[in-house]
C-alpha positions in Angstrom: 20.0 36.2 -47.4 22.0 34.9 -44.9 21.2 35.5 -41.2 23.1 34.7 -38.4 22.6 31.4 -36.9 21.7 31.0 -33.0 22.1 34.3 -32.1 20.7 33.2 -28.5 23.8 31.1 -28.3 25.4 34.5 -27.2 22.5 35.2 -24.6 23.2 31.7 -23.1 26.5 32.3 -22.4 26.3 36.3 -20.9 23.3 34.4 -18.8 25.9 31.3 -17.6 28.0 34.1 -16.0 25.0 35.9 -14.0 23.7 32.3 -12.7 23.9 32.1 -9.0 24.0 28.9 -6.8 20.1 28.2 -5.6 18.8 25.3 -4.4 16.5 23.7 -6.6 13.8 23.7 -4.4 13.2 27.3 -4.2 12.9 27.7 -8.2 9.4 27.9 -9.2 7.8 25.5 -11.1 7.1 27.2 -14.8 4.7 26.1 -17.1 4.0 27.1 -20.9 1.5 26.5 -23.4 4.0 26.2 -26.6 7.0 25.9 -27.4 7.9 29.8 -27.9 6.5 30.3 -24.6 8.8 28.0 -23.3 11.9 28.9 -24.8 11.2 32.8 -23.7 11.2 31.0 -20.2 13.8 29.3 -20.6 15.8 32.1 -21.4 15.0 34.0 -18.5 15.6 31.1 -16.2 18.8 30.3 -17.7 20.5 27.1 -15.4 17.9 27.1 -12.1 15.4 25.8 -13.8 13.7 23.9 -16.9 9.9 25.2 -17.8 7.3 22.4 -19.5 5.3 23.3 -22.6 2.4 21.4 -22.3 1.6 21.4 -26.2 3.5 18.8 -28.3 5.2 20.2 -31.4 3.0 20.5 -34.2 -0.6 19.9 -32.4 -3.3 22.7 -32.9 -3.8 24.6 -29.9 -7.1 25.3 -30.8 -8.6 21.9 -29.3 -6.0 20.3 -27.5 -6.4 17.3 -25.3 -4.0 17.4 -22.3 -1.9 13.9 -21.7 -2.0 12.8 -18.2 1.7 13.8 -17.9 0.6 17.5 -19.1 -1.9 17.5 -16.4 0.6 16.6 -13.7 3.0 19.0 -15.2 0.1 21.5 -14.6 -0.8 20.3 -11.5 2.8 21.0 -9.7 3.0 24.6 -11.9 3.8 27.7 -9.8 3.7 29.9 -12.8 1.7 29.4 -15.9 2.9 31.1 -18.9 0.6 30.9 -22.1 -0.2 32.8 -24.9 -3.6 34.0 -24.2 -7.2 32.4 -24.5 -7.3 33.0 -28.1 -4.9 30.7 -29.0 -6.2 28.3 -26.4 -9.6 29.4 -25.0 -9.2 25.5 -22.6 -6.8 26.3 -20.9 -7.8 29.4 -19.0 -10.5 26.7 -17.4 -8.1 23.9 -16.8 -5.5 26.0 -15.2 -8.6 26.7 -12.6 -9.6 23.2 -11.9 -6.1 21.6 -12.1 -3.6 24.6 -10.7 -5.7 26.9 -9.1 -2.7 28.4 -6.5 -0.6 28.8 -9.5 0.0 32.4 -11.3 -1.2 32.8 -14.8 -0.1 35.2 -16.7 -1.9 35.2 -20.5 1.1 37.0 -22.4 -0.8 38.6 -25.5 -3.0 40.6 -23.0 0.3 42.6 -21.5 -0.4 46.4 -21.3 2.5 47.4 -24.6 1.8 44.2 -26.3 1.0 44.6 -29.9 -2.5 42.8 -30.6 -3.8 42.5 -34.5 -7.5 42.3 -35.5 -8.2 39.1 -37.7 -8.0 39.7 -41.3 -11.3 38.4 -42.6 -11.9 36.5 -46.4 -9.4 34.7 -48.7 -7.5 38.1 -49.6 -6.2 40.5 -48.0 -6.0 44.6 -48.3 -2.5 45.9 -47.7 -2.7 47.6 -44.0 -0.3 49.3 -42.2 0.0 49.4 -38.5 2.5 51.7 -37.2 5.6 50.3 -38.4 6.9 53.9 -38.9 7.4 53.5 -34.6 9.5 50.4 -34.9 12.8 51.6 -35.7 12.9 52.9 -32.4 12.5 50.0 -30.6 15.5 48.9 -29.4 16.1 51.8 -27.5 12.9 52.0 -26.0 12.4 49.4 -23.3 9.4 51.1 -22.3 7.6 50.6 -25.9 5.2 54.1 -25.4 4.8 53.9 -29.3 3.9 50.4 -29.3 1.1 51.1 -26.5 -1.5 52.8 -28.7 -3.0 50.3 -30.7 -6.5 51.5 -30.8 -6.5 52.7 -34.0 -6.3 48.6 -35.3 -9.7 48.1 -35.3 -10.1 51.6 -37.4 -7.3 50.5 -39.9 -8.9 47.2 -40.3 -12.6 48.6 -40.5 -12.4 48.5 -44.5 -12.1 44.4 -44.2 -16.0 44.4 -43.0 -16.4 44.6 -47.0 -14.6 41.7 -47.8 -17.4 39.6 -48.0 -19.6 42.0 -50.0 -17.0 42.4 -52.5 -17.2 38.7 -52.3 -20.8 38.1 -52.2 -20.7 34.9 -54.5 -18.5 33.5 -52.0 -20.0 34.5 -48.7 -21.1 31.3 -47.7 -18.0 29.6 -48.3 -16.1 32.1 -46.3 -18.6 31.4 -43.8 -17.8 28.1 -43.6 -13.8 28.7 -43.3 -14.1 31.3 -40.5 -14.3 29.9 -37.2 -13.2 32.8 -35.0 -16.0 32.8 -33.3 -15.4 34.3 -29.7 -12.2 35.7 -30.7 -11.3 39.4 -31.3 -7.9 39.3 -32.1 -5.5 37.1 -34.1 -3.5 34.7 -31.5 -0.4 34.3 -33.1 1.4 37.1 -31.6 4.6 35.6 -30.6 5.5 36.2 -34.2 6.1 39.7 -33.6 9.7 39.8 -31.8 8.8 42.7 -30.0 6.4 41.1 -28.0 8.9 38.5 -26.9 11.0 41.3 -26.0 8.1 42.9 -23.6 6.9 39.1 -22.4 10.8 38.4 -21.2 10.5 41.2 -19.0 7.5 40.5 -17.4 8.8 36.7 -17.1 11.1 37.7 -15.2 8.9 40.4 -12.9 6.9 37.4 -12.2 9.4 35.1 -11.6 11.3 37.4 -9.6 8.2 37.9 -7.3 7.9 34.1 -6.5 11.8 33.6 -5.7 12.9 36.9 -4.6 16.2 35.2 -3.8 16.8 34.9 -7.6 15.2 38.0 -8.7 18.7 39.9 -10.0 19.6 36.7 -12.1 16.1 36.8 -13.7 15.9 40.4 -14.6 19.7 40.2 -15.9 19.1 37.0 -18.1 16.3 38.9 -19.6 18.0 41.8 -19.9 20.6 40.4 -21.9 17.9 38.2 -24.2 16.1 41.2 -25.0 19.4 42.8 -26.2 19.7 39.4 -28.4 16.0 40.3 -30.1 17.0 43.9 -30.7 19.9 43.1 -32.2 18.0 39.9 -34.3 15.0 42.5 -35.0 17.5 44.9 -36.6 18.8 42.4 -38.5 16.2 40.6 -39.8 14.4 44.2 -40.6 17.2 45.0 -43.0 17.2 41.8 -44.9 12.9 42.7 -44.8 13.4 45.6 -46.7 13.8 44.5 -50.3 11.0 42.1 -50.2 8.4 44.7 -49.3 6.9 44.3 -52.2 6.7 40.8 -52.8 3.4 39.4 -53.5 2.3 35.6 -51.5 -0.2 34.0 -50.3 0.4 32.0 -46.7 -1.4 28.7 -46.1 -3.5 29.9 -43.5 -3.4 33.3 -42.0 -0.7 32.9 -39.0 1.9 35.2 -40.0 0.5 39.0 -39.6 2.4 40.1 -37.0 5.9 39.0 -38.7 4.6 40.8 -41.6 3.0 44.2 -39.1 6.8 44.6 -38.1 9.0 43.8 -40.8 7.0 45.5 -43.2 5.4 42.7 -45.4 1.4 41.6 -46.5 0.3 38.7 -47.7 -2.1 38.8 -50.3 -4.4 36.2 -49.2 -4.4 32.9 -47.2 -5.4 29.4 -48.6 -7.1 28.8 -45.2 -8.2 31.2 -42.5 -7.3 29.0 -40.1 -5.6 25.6 -39.0 -8.5 24.4 -38.0 -10.5 24.4 -41.1 -10.1 23.1 -44.6 -10.6 25.5 -47.8 -13.7 25.4 -49.5 -13.2 25.0 -53.8 -14.9 28.7 -54.0 -11.9 30.1 -51.7 -9.5 28.1 -53.6 -11.0 29.4 -56.9 -10.8 32.7 -55.4 -7.2 32.4 -54.7 -5.9 31.4 -58.0 -7.5 34.5 -59.1 -5.6 36.3 -56.7 -2.7 34.8 -57.5 -2.7 35.8 -61.7 -4.2 39.3 -60.9 -1.6 40.0 -58.4 1.4 38.5 -60.1 1.9 36.8 -57.1 5.3 35.1 -57.1 5.3 32.4 -54.1 2.3 30.4 -52.1 4.1 29.1 -48.4 3.0 25.5 -47.6 3.4 24.6 -43.8 4.5 21.3 -43.0 1.8 19.8 -40.4 -0.3 20.3 -43.6 -0.8 18.6 -46.8 1.2 19.7 -49.9 -1.0 18.3 -52.4 -3.5 21.2 -51.5 -0.6 24.0 -52.4 -0.1 22.5 -55.5 -3.5 22.4 -56.6 -3.7 26.3 -55.7 -0.9 26.4 -58.2 -2.4 24.9 -60.7 -2.3 27.1 -63.5 -0.1 30.0 -62.1 3.2 30.7 -62.8 4.5 30.8 -58.5 6.6 28.9 -56.9 5.8 26.9 -53.6 7.9 27.8 -50.1 7.6 26.2 -46.6 7.1 28.2 -43.9 6.4 27.2 -40.0 5.2 29.4 -37.6 5.3 26.7 -34.6 8.9 25.6 -35.4 7.8 22.1 -35.2 11.2 20.6 -36.7 13.0 23.1 -34.4 14.3 21.5 -30.8 12.8 22.9 -27.7 15.1 24.9 -25.7 15.9 28.4 -25.0 17.4 28.8 -28.7 13.9 28.0 -30.1 12.7 31.3 -30.0 15.6 32.9 -32.1 15.6 30.2 -34.0 11.9 30.2 -34.6 12.0 34.0 -35.6 14.9 33.8 -38.0 13.7 30.8 -39.8 10.6 32.5 -40.9 12.6 35.6 -42.1 14.6 32.8 -44.2 11.5 31.3 -45.2 10.9 34.6 -47.0 13.9 35.5 -48.5 14.4 32.1 -50.1 11.4 32.1 -51.8 12.0 35.6 -52.5 15.6 34.9 -54.5 14.3 31.6 -56.3 
């Protein structure tokens, strides 16, 4: 599969045409949590300003420790755009202490954004979260079709039996599970329809803080949303033949991408990027690979490939690398489009081998 590179380059060219002159001092200081959110903010700001990402590439956001330079950036922030407390629980308190006057926007909690509950256990059952409404997204600016996710919890109620079905691993699953106090999977940036909604909210917030440049922010967001629509359509077409693909992920970070494009992981080696899998969990994954004829097991660049090789031992599955945070991608406005396309390319390349 060949995905068009740098779709967002067109957005950058288009946004440059609508940038108006403005004094740099009038433009809000924008701070984000991770590079994908920084990228969306950069698309909206265009040449008016450069948002700052607090977390270094490849660092785990769950227990990140701010450097002095990060704290200084946060202290000067007018607008803090972050995924939400389920990804970075420490950031809400930090914003309150360091930047109490800043506008704080946890993007995952916005009305209309898709939020999915965690999948429990080492192996997953295939669930559908309303993909039938996804084909209409390009023409649905308000995304009413995505507002009603109240059934998500019901769709996952049968996961309550996962631990019962694997009684002999119950203790190990508990050790692998560290979602205490969390109710939703935090990797919501991997649904580009969420990114589309967030672009609009970022423009709204910037326009309120900087009315002189409100038209520019809104025009930039509209252009970027159109590019996202095009990218989503392209990836939907490319992923359509892969909907029966059987694969295992390193940790359960791709549910939003899967849900958007009709894919479904058979399981995860580790439930969280912050915990190592138990021997019992590894055995369970190996059994699932054989039982389901899993063809691909995905590793991640920031974790040891040796663990994936252990899982593959005695199976016919192959391995490939996939990255939910884009550690090898240069931060900036094009980052978000490159990240989503990179995830799609990883699935396609593994299916093609």
